C-alpha positions as MATLAB code, in Angstrom:
seq = 'MLTVPTPCCCHKRVFGNHFMMIEICLKRARQLITLSACFGCLLIYIDSYGQTPNHSTLRPMRDVLETAYQRAPERIDANGRRAVIQAKYQQFQDFFSGPSSAKLAQREGSRSGPNQASETEWVLSAPLWHLRQRHEGIQLTEFEQSVAQLWELLTRLQLLKAIRDVHRNLLLTEAEVEISRANAKAYQSLLEDVERRVLAGDLAPADKLAAQSSVLEALSKVKESEQVLQNHSNAWFQLTGSHERPEVENFHQQPELRLDQHIAWQYSQAQIALAERSLAFISEFRQEKPIANVGLRQEKSSSNSHQSIMASITVPIGGESKQRSLIAEARAQRDLRVGEHLRLERQLHAEFERTVRNAENAKVLLAIEQERATVLHQRSTLVEKAFAAGEASLPTLLLALSQTRAVQTQVSRRAVELRLSMAQLSQAAGVLP';
ca = [
      -0.281    0.125    0.254;
       1.217    3.135   -1.280;
       1.185    6.056    2.015;
       2.032    9.743    1.223;
       1.869   11.802    3.418;
      -0.592   14.912    2.732;
       0.835   18.188    3.038;
      -0.473   21.201    5.073;
      -1.619   24.485    4.197;
       0.701   26.662    5.336;
       3.110   24.111    3.224;
       1.489   24.959    0.193;
       1.120   28.535    0.760;
       5.139   28.159    1.459;
       6.278   26.038   -1.383;
       3.288   27.063   -3.968;
       3.359   25.334   -7.293;
       5.516   22.892   -6.097;
       3.340   20.997   -4.342;
       0.886   20.397   -7.000;
       2.731   19.102   -9.443;
       4.308   16.838   -6.520;
       0.092   15.779   -6.591;
      -0.239   15.662  -10.353;
       2.908   12.719  -10.031;
       1.056   11.263   -7.388;
      -1.885   10.801   -8.990;
      -0.087    9.641  -11.922;
       1.695    7.095   -9.829;
      -1.707    5.688   -9.003;
      -2.934    5.451  -11.980;
       0.019    3.584  -13.449;
       0.116    0.900  -10.094;
      -3.654    0.260  -11.135;
      -3.051    0.352  -14.824;
      -0.258   -2.414  -13.811;
      -2.399   -4.710  -12.348;
      -5.355   -4.528  -14.616;
      -2.422   -6.069  -17.350;
      -1.043   -8.254  -14.703;
      -4.866   -9.655  -14.363;
      -5.427   -9.708  -18.322;
      -2.517  -11.677  -18.585;
      -3.213  -13.986  -16.009;
      -7.012  -14.866  -17.652;
      -4.989  -15.267  -20.865;
      -2.124  -17.914  -19.183;
      -5.837  -19.824  -17.856;
      -8.290  -19.383  -20.607;
      -7.758  -20.922  -23.672;
      -4.454  -22.636  -23.455;
      -3.709  -24.860  -26.402;
      -4.808  -28.381  -25.542;
      -1.769  -31.020  -25.153;
      -2.649  -33.836  -27.532;
      -0.826  -36.543  -25.925;
      -2.215  -38.917  -27.482;
      -1.706  -39.570  -31.500;
      -3.175  -42.196  -33.975;
      -2.093  -43.226  -36.934;
      -3.964  -41.176  -39.970;
      -5.179  -43.933  -41.405;
      -7.499  -44.780  -38.404;
      -8.562  -41.023  -38.340;
      -9.353  -41.471  -42.077;
     -11.131  -44.487  -40.727;
     -13.470  -42.980  -38.080;
     -14.008  -39.994  -40.046;
     -15.135  -41.946  -43.097;
     -17.332  -43.972  -40.630;
     -19.245  -40.632  -39.729;
     -19.153  -39.594  -43.610;
     -22.422  -39.250  -45.408;
     -20.243  -40.602  -48.341;
     -20.644  -44.160  -46.973;
     -24.179  -43.364  -47.139;
     -24.092  -43.073  -50.491;
     -21.462  -45.631  -51.502;
     -24.432  -48.354  -49.373;
     -26.836  -47.133  -51.590;
     -24.510  -47.388  -54.844;
     -23.440  -51.382  -53.571;
     -27.545  -51.582  -53.226;
     -28.222  -50.910  -56.796;
     -25.465  -52.675  -58.161;
     -26.612  -55.946  -56.240;
     -30.187  -55.074  -57.357;
     -29.074  -55.358  -60.988;
     -26.926  -58.443  -60.152;
     -30.133  -60.612  -58.816;
     -32.466  -59.411  -61.952;
     -29.969  -60.834  -64.497;
     -29.715  -63.962  -62.289;
     -33.026  -64.524  -62.866;
     -34.506  -67.086  -65.454;
     -36.721  -64.602  -66.652;
     -36.426  -61.072  -67.732;
     -38.961  -59.401  -65.664;
     -42.562  -60.058  -63.709;
     -44.563  -62.980  -65.501;
     -48.121  -62.461  -66.282;
     -51.639  -64.629  -66.519;
     -54.627  -64.507  -68.809;
     -57.751  -66.044  -68.023;
     -60.275  -65.843  -70.516;
     -64.185  -67.040  -70.690;
     -66.407  -67.337  -74.005;
     -69.993  -68.240  -74.056;
     -72.014  -69.435  -76.672;
     -75.434  -68.190  -77.697;
     -78.275  -69.064  -74.930;
     -80.635  -69.352  -78.055;
     -79.249  -72.633  -80.040;
     -79.830  -76.057  -79.116;
     -75.858  -76.593  -78.701;
     -74.806  -74.009  -76.050;
     -71.356  -73.840  -75.701;
     -68.413  -72.081  -73.611;
     -64.688  -71.352  -74.157;
     -62.253  -70.854  -71.255;
     -58.653  -70.383  -71.760;
     -55.607  -69.808  -69.567;
     -52.335  -68.469  -70.805;
     -49.197  -67.526  -68.789;
     -46.630  -65.237  -70.394;
     -42.695  -64.558  -69.254;
     -40.260  -62.551  -70.988;
     -37.488  -63.900  -72.237;
     -33.454  -62.805  -72.412;
     -32.503  -62.503  -75.629;
     -29.250  -64.945  -76.331;
     -26.144  -64.185  -74.318;
     -27.793  -61.087  -72.416;
     -28.026  -62.853  -69.357;
     -24.516  -63.559  -68.668;
     -23.322  -59.925  -70.130;
     -25.233  -58.503  -68.070;
     -23.862  -60.474  -65.283;
     -20.595  -59.426  -66.249;
     -21.684  -55.741  -66.723;
     -22.925  -55.667  -63.215;
     -19.946  -57.241  -61.572;
     -17.449  -54.519  -63.274;
     -19.741  -52.185  -62.114;
     -19.255  -52.994  -58.112;
     -15.414  -52.722  -59.047;
     -16.257  -49.307  -60.224;
     -18.047  -48.328  -57.236;
     -15.288  -49.870  -54.826;
     -12.732  -47.459  -57.056;
     -15.470  -44.802  -56.251;
     -14.851  -45.722  -52.598;
     -11.442  -44.880  -52.563;
     -12.096  -41.988  -54.144;
     -13.868  -40.088  -51.579;
     -11.782  -41.816  -48.818;
      -8.839  -39.446  -50.635;
     -11.117  -36.642  -50.969;
     -11.805  -36.756  -47.458;
      -8.101  -37.330  -46.316;
      -7.471  -34.008  -47.823;
     -10.277  -32.363  -46.247;
      -8.354  -33.864  -43.257;
      -5.124  -32.529  -43.912;
      -6.038  -28.876  -44.593;
      -7.759  -29.027  -41.652;
      -5.050  -30.359  -39.305;
      -2.457  -27.914  -41.453;
      -5.126  -24.951  -40.120;
      -4.643  -26.518  -36.738;
      -0.976  -26.371  -36.660;
      -1.145  -23.248  -37.751;
      -3.002  -21.432  -35.828;
      -1.410  -23.402  -32.770;
       1.542  -21.816  -33.487;
       0.620  -18.347  -33.882;
      -1.622  -18.382  -30.790;
       1.875  -19.379  -28.624;
       3.650  -16.765  -30.652;
       0.838  -14.460  -29.724;
       1.109  -15.175  -25.662;
       4.829  -14.851  -25.383;
       4.628  -11.129  -27.482;
       1.782  -10.283  -25.033;
       4.146  -11.029  -22.003;
       7.467   -9.283  -23.582;
       4.862   -6.354  -23.775;
       4.022   -6.484  -20.918;
       7.517   -6.742  -19.315;
       8.449   -3.649  -21.381;
       5.150   -1.399  -19.775;
       6.198   -2.320  -16.643;
      10.007   -1.146  -17.601;
       8.729    1.716  -18.877;
       6.229    2.844  -15.822;
       9.208    2.591  -13.966;
      11.262    5.103  -15.756;
       8.212    7.244  -15.991;
       8.020    7.699  -12.579;
      11.689    8.303  -12.346;
      11.254   10.925  -15.251;
      13.370    9.190  -17.322;
      10.717    9.029  -20.117;
       7.630   10.953  -21.176;
       4.301    9.775  -20.071;
       3.265    9.338  -23.811;
       5.627    6.777  -23.718;
       3.922    4.919  -21.522;
       1.149    5.439  -23.457;
       2.591    4.092  -26.473;
       3.321    0.741  -24.143;
       0.036    0.567  -23.166;
      -1.106    0.674  -26.600;
       1.154   -2.554  -27.731;
      -0.013   -4.580  -24.851;
      -3.482   -3.730  -25.418;
      -2.600   -4.918  -29.042;
      -0.783   -8.274  -28.440;
      -3.727   -8.925  -25.889;
      -6.364   -8.742  -29.223;
      -3.897  -10.663  -31.719;
      -3.721  -13.252  -29.102;
      -7.771  -13.292  -28.675;
      -8.571  -13.484  -32.097;
      -6.036  -16.063  -32.813;
      -7.373  -18.337  -29.917;
     -10.910  -17.493  -31.288;
      -9.688  -18.628  -34.937;
      -7.950  -21.863  -33.153;
     -11.350  -23.026  -31.438;
     -12.696  -22.616  -34.899;
     -10.842  -24.555  -36.249;
     -11.045  -27.173  -33.168;
     -14.922  -27.465  -34.251;
     -14.565  -28.079  -37.775;
     -11.975  -30.922  -36.927;
     -14.282  -32.512  -34.210;
     -16.886  -32.136  -36.741;
     -14.852  -33.604  -39.498;
     -13.319  -36.959  -37.623;
     -15.595  -37.081  -34.522;
     -12.677  -36.682  -32.439;
     -10.529  -34.461  -30.719;
      -7.123  -36.642  -31.415;
      -4.248  -35.785  -33.803;
      -2.794  -37.628  -36.311;
       0.508  -38.394  -36.094;
       3.204  -37.329  -37.804;
       3.157  -38.923  -41.103;
       6.256  -40.454  -42.062;
       7.624  -41.243  -45.836;
      11.280  -43.124  -46.229;
      11.089  -41.573  -50.060;
       9.783  -38.724  -51.364;
       6.152  -39.605  -53.205;
       6.467  -39.783  -57.468;
       3.352  -39.547  -59.290;
       2.360  -42.490  -61.032;
      -0.886  -42.565  -62.705;
      -1.671  -46.145  -63.071;
      -1.343  -45.743  -59.331;
      -3.493  -42.804  -58.842;
      -7.051  -43.303  -57.343;
      -8.681  -41.042  -59.397;
      -7.188  -41.986  -62.105;
      -7.933  -45.372  -62.303;
     -11.861  -44.574  -61.147;
     -11.676  -42.772  -64.614;
      -9.887  -44.984  -66.869;
     -12.569  -47.396  -65.196;
     -15.379  -45.262  -65.966;
     -14.620  -45.034  -69.638;
     -13.993  -49.187  -69.610;
     -17.949  -49.321  -68.220;
     -19.052  -46.616  -70.709;
     -17.556  -49.401  -73.604;
     -19.559  -51.708  -72.035;
     -22.635  -49.916  -71.762;
     -22.341  -49.538  -75.129;
     -21.648  -52.831  -76.824;
     -24.239  -54.434  -74.035;
     -26.763  -51.795  -75.756;
     -25.776  -52.223  -79.012;
     -26.133  -55.849  -79.124;
     -29.112  -56.493  -77.288;
     -32.368  -54.711  -77.695;
     -34.486  -53.209  -74.855;
     -37.818  -54.721  -76.007;
     -37.668  -58.858  -74.917;
     -39.162  -61.909  -76.376;
     -42.324  -63.461  -74.486;
     -42.731  -66.805  -74.043;
     -46.444  -67.880  -73.718;
     -48.090  -70.981  -72.304;
     -51.536  -71.734  -72.193;
     -55.018  -74.157  -71.824;
     -57.672  -73.766  -73.894;
     -61.067  -75.869  -72.827;
     -64.166  -75.805  -75.115;
     -67.514  -77.187  -74.306;
     -70.714  -78.110  -75.564;
     -73.924  -79.291  -74.825;
     -72.506  -83.142  -76.698;
     -68.822  -82.770  -75.741;
     -65.628  -81.534  -74.974;
     -62.379  -80.737  -76.086;
     -58.771  -79.359  -74.358;
     -55.704  -77.955  -76.081;
     -52.620  -77.111  -75.047;
     -50.780  -73.862  -76.575;
     -47.701  -72.632  -76.828;
     -45.970  -69.053  -78.270;
     -43.224  -66.872  -78.369;
     -43.951  -63.282  -79.319;
     -40.685  -61.513  -80.826;
     -40.835  -57.667  -80.742;
     -40.682  -55.988  -84.429;
     -39.432  -52.569  -85.025;
     -38.163  -50.215  -82.669;
     -35.181  -49.160  -84.808;
     -35.062  -45.918  -83.337;
     -35.436  -46.306  -80.041;
     -32.603  -48.317  -80.344;
     -31.198  -45.802  -82.080;
     -31.585  -42.903  -79.421;
     -30.238  -45.282  -76.625;
     -26.803  -45.872  -78.517;
     -26.489  -42.429  -79.543;
     -26.854  -41.746  -75.734;
     -24.402  -44.056  -74.830;
     -22.185  -43.335  -77.208;
     -22.020  -39.883  -75.812;
     -21.696  -40.728  -72.965;
     -18.138  -42.776  -73.327;
     -17.092  -39.549  -75.418;
     -17.673  -37.703  -72.133;
     -16.002  -39.802  -70.001;
     -12.668  -40.372  -72.594;
     -12.789  -36.074  -72.285;
     -12.642  -35.972  -68.721;
     -10.319  -38.654  -68.334;
      -7.470  -36.421  -70.452;
      -8.329  -33.269  -68.709;
      -8.273  -35.428  -65.443;
      -4.592  -36.144  -66.505;
      -3.397  -32.339  -67.310;
      -4.756  -31.471  -64.141;
      -3.041  -34.475  -61.882;
       0.395  -33.422  -63.373;
       0.010  -29.670  -62.913;
      -1.270  -30.428  -59.255;
       2.123  -32.526  -58.252;
       4.030  -29.947  -60.411;
       2.642  -27.363  -58.078;
       3.318  -29.546  -54.933;
       6.422  -30.041  -55.442;
       7.569  -26.146  -56.071;
       5.786  -25.841  -53.112;
       7.260  -27.869  -51.007;
      11.147  -26.917  -52.790;
       9.921  -23.587  -51.730;
       8.995  -24.142  -48.545;
      12.774  -25.156  -47.546;
      14.083  -21.941  -49.415;
      11.584  -19.694  -47.828;
      12.040  -21.471  -44.414;
      15.719  -21.071  -44.443;
      15.452  -16.778  -45.753;
      12.967  -16.707  -43.066;
      15.386  -18.062  -40.150;
      17.884  -15.617  -41.426;
      16.035  -13.052  -41.416;
      15.007  -13.854  -37.528;
      18.351  -14.143  -36.912;
      19.175  -10.673  -38.024;
      15.747   -8.521  -36.598;
      16.651  -10.574  -33.387;
      19.974   -9.655  -32.782;
      18.587   -5.924  -34.441;
      16.231   -5.820  -31.186;
      18.579   -6.709  -28.662;
      20.709   -4.118  -29.629;
      17.794   -1.753  -29.929;
      16.790   -3.160  -26.420;
      20.147   -2.379  -24.828;
      20.284    1.419  -26.414;
      16.960    1.767  -24.886;
      18.112    0.525  -21.624;
      20.912    3.115  -21.847;
      18.849    6.143  -22.830;
      20.137    6.302  -26.315;
      17.128    4.269  -27.976;
      13.188    5.731  -27.832;
      10.742    3.896  -27.170;
       9.032    3.806  -30.596;
      12.024    2.512  -32.189;
      12.153   -0.480  -29.504;
       8.576   -0.933  -30.326;
       9.049   -1.645  -33.978;
      12.154   -3.926  -33.896;
       9.917   -5.912  -31.571;
       7.152   -5.605  -34.349;
       9.363   -6.941  -36.745;
      11.267   -9.811  -34.429;
       7.541  -11.266  -33.388;
       6.402  -11.198  -37.378;
       8.949  -13.002  -38.280;
       9.040  -15.295  -35.729;
       4.879  -15.681  -36.865;
       6.119  -16.659  -40.277;
       9.445  -18.709  -39.608;
       6.685  -21.001  -37.500;
       4.630  -20.821  -40.503;
       6.961  -21.463  -43.230;
       8.160  -24.916  -40.555;
       4.756  -26.319  -40.405;
       4.566  -26.298  -43.996;
       7.626  -28.308  -44.809;
       6.823  -30.718  -41.705;
       3.353  -31.337  -44.177;
       5.121  -31.052  -47.338;
       5.526  -34.588  -47.901;
       1.595  -35.414  -46.566;
       1.030  -32.798  -49.575;
       3.241  -34.695  -52.048;
       1.378  -37.707  -50.958;
      -2.150  -36.533  -51.558;
      -1.250  -35.219  -54.985;
       0.158  -38.755  -55.925;
      -2.957  -39.923  -55.265;
      -1.532  -42.074  -52.511;
      -4.114  -43.338  -49.082;
      -1.733  -44.286  -45.880;
];
């Protein structure tokens, strides 16, 4: 508790304005003590709130991917695709190509004649397969199953990219949070030193305000970075269903782009093959099916009765225009798949080359930023010594510290990007963990 004796009236009359200056200094001293206490409480609050979680439990990336896939809507879509293909496979397994139908007809003769007659007819009709259509259809659906499996792998690869992007944002933001907290503590220490020197008369009150402004700016950056970190943490939990982080992916050698091993390229190639098989299937087999008819006819009269068994096949005639439209549609679908495949090849090459350049640039940029950080740290150290000796102004020191903190942030970002560069190369190469 700071206790200062209050001057009496006679002293005020004797010394005049000197005591007025003393009272002003005491008032400013009390304000400085109050502000210091407030900034101290703010820093304690920063230390206790929004701490970056210590992720002691790390999981392999493939486990994180599997957990995220089980809760992803793509898994439901994959189950639906498998169910549709299985239904088509069961359809080709049936002996008939569609549902059967039954017909019952009754005919009565004239009531006025002496020989009244009646006729009853039962007919069962069932659509048949064209020759080899059932066998070719089974093979086509089996190939569709293999294409659907590649599609599931492709969705996993796309989900893996989303996981890696969110993980990268988390690492970058965590580094920014740590640096911003360290900056806030450093500026608070500087503010305390400035306050002491203002009380001693070495610095002007304006310098104290400048130091306070720097502390408030640092505190604002802490809160902003913590909010961004919380948003990325929520996005990570929504995507993976867990707060656990993946282990650092280790690669024995730099991934290389091999199109025949890229999942997206394999899926695109399989789509072309499926479109060609579908075109051949539609071109060879008509959509209309022949129908087998088997029936029983019974004729009755007053004198006798007669029964007969009938069998016939109904063959569709005509319909070439509809068949040509189906063939043209299948051919257009095949050509579209070919065009998409060629575009995909160009995109995969461009993406991999861009990722390789980014990985190489990450190494160079990290080395440059580290050297720049060393230079700025040495400069800020010299400026701090000059400021302590009264040879440098506070704005010069604040500028030097600001530049040093900024380059430290860049070094942290470059280090994270270099750390994840191999994983990004693996992603561009289309390889699952």
